[in-house]
N, C-alpha and C positions, 0 to 999 in steps of 0.2 A: 585287218585293221587299216583304216584309211590314213593317208598322210596327215590330215587334220587331226585325227584322233591321236596319232603318234606324237604330233607336236604338242597338243594340249596335255598329254599324259606326263610330259616333263614337269609340269607344275606340281604334280602329286608327290614328287620326291623331296620337295622342300618341307622342312619341319622346324620346330624350335631347336631341336638338336642339330639340325643341318640347315641353317639359314642361308648358307652360301655353298654352291657346288660348282666345281670346275668342269671344263669340257671333257677331260679324260675320265673324270669320275662319272659323268653322265653316260659316257660310252660304256663303262663297265656296268652301270645300273640297268641300262636298256639293252645291252648286248648288240649295239648298233655301231656301224663304222663312224669314223670321225667326221667325214664329209657330210653324211646324212644328218648326224646329230647337230653339227654346227649350223646347217641350213634350217633345221627346226628351231634352234635357239635364236637364230637371226629373225625368224618370223615372229616369235614371241617378243623379242626386243623391240622390233619396229612398232608394235601396237602398245608397248609399255607394260606388258604383263611381267616382264623381267627386265633387269638392268645389270650392267657389269660394274662391280666395285672397282673404281680406278686404282685402288691400292693393292688389292689381292688378285685382281684380274678374274675373279670368280663371279658367277651369276647369283643374283638374289631376286626376290620378288620385287616387281616394279610397282609404281604408283597407280597404275590402271586397275589393279585388283581391289584397291581400297573402296572406291565408290560401289563396285559390284558387291562386295561383302556387306556394305552398309545397306544397300538396296535389298539384298536377300534377307537380312535380319529385320528390316522394317516391314517388309511385305509378308515374310514368312517367319515370324518371331519365335523360332524354335528354342534358341539358347536362352534368351532372357526369360521365356515362359517356363523353363525347366530348372533354372539355377537354384531358386529358393528351395524347391522340393529336394533337389540333390543335396544341398547343404543340410537340410533337416534329416535326410536319410543317413548321411555320413555321421551326423551327431548322434542319432538314435541307435545306430548299429556299432559305432566305434570303428568302422572300417571304411575303405575307400568306396565311394559311390560314384557312378557315372551313367551317362545317358548317351546312347548312340542313335543315329538317325539314318533311315534307309532311303537311298536314292537310286532308282533303277535296280541293279543287282549288287550294289556296293553298300556296305554298312560303314558309315563314318562315325568316328568318335566326336561327340559334340561338346560335352562338358564333363569334367571329373573333379571331385573334391575329396581330398584326403583328410581323414579324421586326425585331430591332434592327440587323441587319447593314448596312442601307442607310438613308440619310437620306431618300431618295425612296421612298415606299411606296404600295401600293394601299390605299385606304381603303374598307372595306365598311360602309356606313352605311345600307343599305336594310333596312327591317323585313320587307318581302315582296319576293321576287325574281321578276321577269317570267319567265314560263315560256318565252317565245320568244326572249328577248334575253340570257340568261345561260347560261353553261356548266352551272350547277347546274340551271336550269330545263329545258334541252334534255335533260339526263341523265335527269331524272325522267320526261320525256315518253317517252323511249325504252323505259323499263322499267315504266311505269305503265299504268293502264287507259286505254281509248280516250277516256273522258270528259275526261281531262287535255288531250289534243291538241285535242279539240273546243272546250274552254274557251279554250285558247291561241289558236286560230284566230279566235275571236270578238273578240280585241283585239290585233291585231298592230301595236302602237304603235311608232313610229319614235323611237329615242333618239339615234342617230347615223346617219351616211350608210351605215354597215355593218350596221345592224340588219336582220335578216331580216323582211321585211314581206309575203311572199307564202306562200300555203299550200304551193305546190310546193317552194319553197326550204326551208321548215320541215320538210317531209317528207323532203327529201334530207339535212338535218342530222341528223334522228332516225335515218335509216338508217345514216349513218356511225357513230353511236354504237353501234348494234347490231352493226356489223361490227368495231369496234375495242375496245369496252368503255370508251372515254373520250369525253367531250364537250369541244368546243373553242368558245371565243368570242374573236374577235379584233377588239376595238374596237366590239363591238355594243351595249354598255351605256355605256362610256366610251371615247373615241377611243384613249387611250394605255394601255389595260389589256387584257391577254390573260388568259383564264381557261382552266383545265383542271379537269375534274371526273370523279369516279368515283361509282358508285351505292352507297347504303347500304340494308341490309335489316334487318328486326327479326324477332321471334319468329313473326310471322304468315307469314313467307316472301315478303312483298310489299315493294315499294319503300317505303322510309321517309324517304328524303331523299338528300342528296348531300354528299360531302366535296370541297372545291375548293381550288385555289391561284390567287390573283390576282397576276399579275406585271406589273410595269412593262414596256411594250413594248420599250424600248431594251435591256433585259437578257434578253429572250427569244430564245434561239437553240436549235440542235439539241441541244447538250449539256444545256442547262437543261431542255429539254422531256423528254429521256430521264430525267433525275434526278427531275423532278416526277412523271412517270408512275410510276416505280418507287416513290417515296415515297407516292403516292396509293394504290397497291395495298396497301401495308402498313397505311396508315391506314384504308382501307375495310374490310379484313379485321378489324382490331382493334375499330373502332367498331361494326361489324355484330355482332361477337361479344359486345361489351359490351351491345348492345341485344337480345341473345338470338337473333340471326339468323346467317346465314352467306352467303357469296357463291355463287350458283348456278354449277354446273360450266361451263355454256356461256360465262359471262362470264369465268371463270378461263381458259378456252381462248382466248378473244379477247385477253385481256391477254398471254398467252404469245406468241401469234402477232404481236401488235403490237410488243412489245418486241424480238422476234427480227428484225423488219424494220427497226428503227430503229438 
């Protein structure tokens, strides 16, 4: 990892839950010494990517990221083109719906909508989604380039007792997606959360991300699964269309076969 990469990586630790991070906390998060971490933070501060809160003395996102984010959404309007479909998906299933977008070998959470139909809901609060431990991740592995699977196998971190941590198990999960058109995760990232995902494609004709539903395990049954799968198909087609893509015929055939069998 180059010095520039290590410097820019610091930005990935900010979130809505952690809008401000101090120097010592950055050292713990990165496992780097204080002098190196401070030098990287100074580089980001000079160009305005971060700034120091004068009251707390902690670092927060700086003003320079705002125009970059706006340019990204104007030129590659992923979030705005997916939001309406995600809201419809959450309403139709009564569960949390979310979309992730693939960039390189990292799967980023793009937009999530919680259904108001239940007081107990799945919360999607990850900025990046583990490729091996989420329905979204396994879905992108199934339809993405081999480098994605190679990357996933290099870090088979265990999150729960049900997390897939073997290469053979991950290969089997990927194969099931290719056969059905859907990805499943049952308690692999959180014990009481079941996930179902379908792939998304853009104008390049390649995998661009995934649309998913995260359901509380106690509400997940055969009827709910069929409803979620049907609604995922509709959402996948619409979002892919909005992103300039379409669903490949082999996946459409897999969906038809899967729904006919359930």
